N, C-alpha and C positions, 0 to 999 in steps of 0.2 A: 499172682505169684509165679505161675508157670510162664505167663507171657513175659514177665520181667527176666526170668532165667533164660528163656529162649532169646530175647533181645540181647542180653549180655553175651551169650554164647555167639550169636551172629556178629556182634560188634568185635569180639575178640578174634574170630576166624577171619573176618574181613580185614581188620587192622594187621593181622599176621601176613596177609597177602600183599599189603602195600609195599611198594619198592620205589626207590628213587634212582633215576638214571641221569647222571650229570653229563653235560656236553663236554667234548674234549677241551674246549677253551674255558670251561667252568662258569660261563656266563648264563647258562640255561640249564634246566633240568626237566625231565619228564617224570611226573609222580603218578604212580598207578595205585589203584584201590577201588573204591566205589566208582570213581571216574578216572579218566586219563587227562592230566592237566599239565600244560607247559608253564613253567614258572621262570622268573628271572633269578639272578644270583641271590637276591634278598628273600626269595621264597614267595614273592607276590605273583598271583596268577596272571598269566599273559593271554592264554588261549586254552579253552576246554576242547580237547580233541575228541573225546567221547565221554558223554555224561552218564553212561550206563554200562559200566564194565564189571559190575559186581558179580555176575554169574560166570565170568571167565575163570577157568582154572589155571590159565597161564597168560600173562601179559608180558611182552618183551619189547624193549625199545632199543634200536640200533642207530647211533648217531653217525653222520658223515664225518670224516676227519676234519673238515673245515667248520663244523658246528652250524652249518646253514640249512641242513636237512636232517630229518629224523623219520624213521620208519617204525611203526608200532604194529605188532602182530598180537591179536587176541585169539586165543584158542578156547573153544567151548567143547562140551562133550561130543557134539556131532559135527562141528565145523569150526571155521575160523574166519577172521576178517583182517584186512590190512588197511591201516590208516597211515597217513603221512602228514607232516607239517614242514614248511619251508619258510625261510626268512629272505625277503626280497631287498634287504638293506634298510627298510623303514619299518616293516611290520611282519608279523607271522600270519600265515593262512593255513588252511587244512584241506585235505582231500581224502578220498578212499578209493580202493581198487574195486572195480565193477566185477561182479560174479561171472559175467559172460566172457571175461578174458580167458578163463580156463576151461570153457565148455568143450572145446575140441579135444583137449587132453583127457578130460573125464570120459568122453565118449570112446576115445581110443583105448584107454586103460580098462574100461568096463569089459569089453569083449564078452566072453562067456563067464565072467566072474560074478554075475548077478548085479543087483542094484547097488549104487553107491550108498553106503550107510553112514560114513563119517570121513572126515579128512582133518589133517592138522598141518600147520606150517610153522617154520622158523626163518627168521632173517639171519643168514649166515655171515655175509661179509659184503662190504662195499667193493665194487669192481672198479669204479671210477667215481667222479663227483656227482653223477646223476644215475647210477645203476647199482642195484643191490641183488645179490644172489639169494634166492628164496628156495628152501628145500621143504618138501612136504611128503605126505603119505596118504594115499586113498585107502579106505577100508571098505570091502564089499560084503554083500549079504551072504556069500558062500564061505566067509571066513578068511578069504585071501586078502592080501594087501599089495599095493604097488607104490614104490617110491618114485618121486619125480623131483625135478627142479626147473626153475625158470628165472628169467631176469626181470626184475621190476624196474622200470625206467621212468624217470621224471621227464615228461614230454615238453614241459614249459608251454603247453598249449593253453590258451585262455579257456577255461571251462565255464560251463553254465552252473550257477549255484543252485543246489537242490534245497528241499525244504529243511534239511538238517543243518544247512549252512556250509556244506562241503562243495568245493569246486570239482565238478566231475571231469574226468578225462585228463587230469594233470599227471596221474601215474597210470601205467599200463603194464600188464604182464606180457612178456614176449619170449620167444625162444624156449617154449615148453619142451622138455625132454623127459620121457619115461626112462627109469633106470632099471 
């Protein structure tokens, strides 16, 4: 009985977190919840961007104005991840941002603030058809925090496909600035 109540509670909480982000042209949507899935206008799945987003406390999708690219930010209690998908005219593919993109900014922000404890990010706006402004905040062990932003760029570089099916190197964080 307790297991059934717990399962029902988890199902309700998870379904409450599910959101749908339609593309500007209404041909596609990103649906979030247990997984992050790109669907067509009929609701049929086209691409699973992340099959394990259940623990995220915030998932955000930001579509490019031309509906050919979408950036997805997943925030967890101690960190975040950025995924993206793009349409090449024939099919959709997916990528993710490598952690090492922001390593220098983390080192610079740490200074005497202690160890990095957590960070969170949001996709703020498209700068042009291939660049998105990302804002974030680092939280350190001494209780201090530091805001930052950077540009996430679609490089159009042919990436190597990793074990999760993501093409590596297609998006890259550049122009990190501590605020």
